[in-house]
C-alpha positions as CSV (number, residue, x, y, z in Angstrom):
1,M,-16.3,26.4,46.4
2,S,-15.3,22.9,47.7
3,V,-16.8,21.2,44.6
4,A,-14.9,23.7,42.4
5,Y,-11.8,22.9,44.4
6,K,-12.2,19.2,43.8
7,M,-12.9,19.7,40.0
8,F,-9.9,22.0,39.6
9,T,-7.5,19.7,41.5
10,E,-8.8,16.6,39.6
11,A,-8.1,18.4,36.4
12,G,-4.5,19.1,37.5
13,I,-5.1,22.8,38.2
14,P,-3.6,24.0,41.5
15,C,-6.3,25.5,43.6
16,R,-6.9,26.9,47.1
17,I,-10.0,27.7,49.0
18,I,-10.1,31.3,50.3
19,T,-12.4,32.6,53.0
20,G,-13.4,36.1,53.9
21,T,-16.4,38.3,53.2
22,G,-18.4,39.0,50.0
23,N,-20.4,42.2,50.2
24,K,-19.7,42.1,54.0
25,D,-21.3,38.6,54.5
26,S,-19.2,35.5,55.3
27,H,-18.1,34.0,52.0
28,G,-15.6,31.7,50.3
29,W,-14.2,31.3,46.9
30,N,-11.2,29.8,45.1
31,I,-7.9,30.9,43.7
32,V,-6.3,28.8,40.9
33,K,-2.9,28.9,39.3
34,L,-2.5,29.4,35.5
35,D,0.6,30.3,33.7
36,G,2.6,30.8,36.9
37,K,0.2,33.2,38.6
38,W,-2.9,32.8,40.9
39,Y,-6.4,34.2,40.0
40,N,-9.6,34.5,41.9
41,I,-12.7,32.5,40.9
42,D,-16.1,32.8,42.6
43,C,-18.4,30.1,41.2
44,T,-21.2,31.2,43.5
45,W,-21.4,34.8,42.2
46,D,-21.1,33.6,38.6
47,D,-23.9,31.0,39.1
48,P,-25.6,30.7,35.7
49,V,-29.1,30.6,37.1
50,T,-30.6,33.8,38.5
51,L,-32.9,34.0,41.5
52,K,-35.8,34.2,39.0
53,G,-34.7,31.0,37.3
54,K,-33.3,32.7,34.2
55,N,-30.1,31.3,32.7
56,M,-27.3,33.8,32.3
57,V,-23.7,32.9,31.6
58,L,-21.5,35.3,33.5
59,Y,-17.7,35.6,33.9
60,D,-17.7,38.6,36.2
61,Y,-15.8,36.7,38.9
62,F,-13.8,34.3,36.7
63,L,-9.9,34.4,36.7
64,K,-9.8,37.9,38.2
65,S,-6.9,39.8,39.8
66,D,-7.5,41.1,43.3
67,E,-8.1,44.6,41.9
68,D,-10.9,43.3,39.6
69,F,-12.4,41.1,42.2
70,K,-14.9,43.6,43.6
71,G,-17.0,43.0,46.7
72,H,-14.6,40.4,48.2
73,E,-12.3,40.8,51.2
74,R,-10.0,38.0,52.4
75,D,-9.6,36.9,55.9
76,E,-6.3,38.0,57.4
77,E,-4.6,34.6,56.9
78,F,-5.1,35.0,53.1
79,R,-4.0,38.6,52.8
80,N,-0.7,38.9,54.6
81,L,2.8,39.1,53.1
82,E,3.6,35.5,53.8
83,F,0.5,34.3,51.9
84,Y,1.1,36.6,49.0
85,G,4.7,35.6,48.9
86,E,3.7,32.0,48.4
87,Y,0.7,32.6,46.2
88,I,1.7,35.3,43.7
89,M,-1.4,36.8,42.3
90,G,-1.8,38.0,38.7
91,E,-1.5,41.8,38.6
92,V,-4.3,41.9,35.9
93,S,-7.1,39.5,35.3
94,Y,-6.3,36.4,33.2
95,E,-6.5,37.0,29.4
96,G,-4.8,33.9,28.1
97,V,-6.4,30.9,26.5
98,I,-7.9,28.5,29.0
99,P,-6.2,25.1,28.7
100,R,-8.6,22.3,27.8
C-alpha cells in the first residue's frame, strides 16, 4: 500500500492510505482520485501471484466503490462524515478509461 501510494503520487494521481480490516484482520489499502471522485484500490488482494505461484491478473479490488469493495471495513477516522465530506467516493466502481 505504501509503494502503491508512492507510485500513484509520483504519477500525479491523488492518493490516500486507508487502514481498517480486511476479512476481519488488520489491513490497509489505498484510495485514489480519478475524474473528481475517489475509488478504493487494494493491490495486496489483487496480487497477480497466487499462493501456489500461479500468475493471475485480477481486478477484483481495483477502482471500486465502497459498495463493491467487499471484505473491507475502514477504521473510524476513514468512515465518518468529515472524511467522506472531503473524500467524495464514487457511487459506482470506476468505468472510465484509465489515463496513461
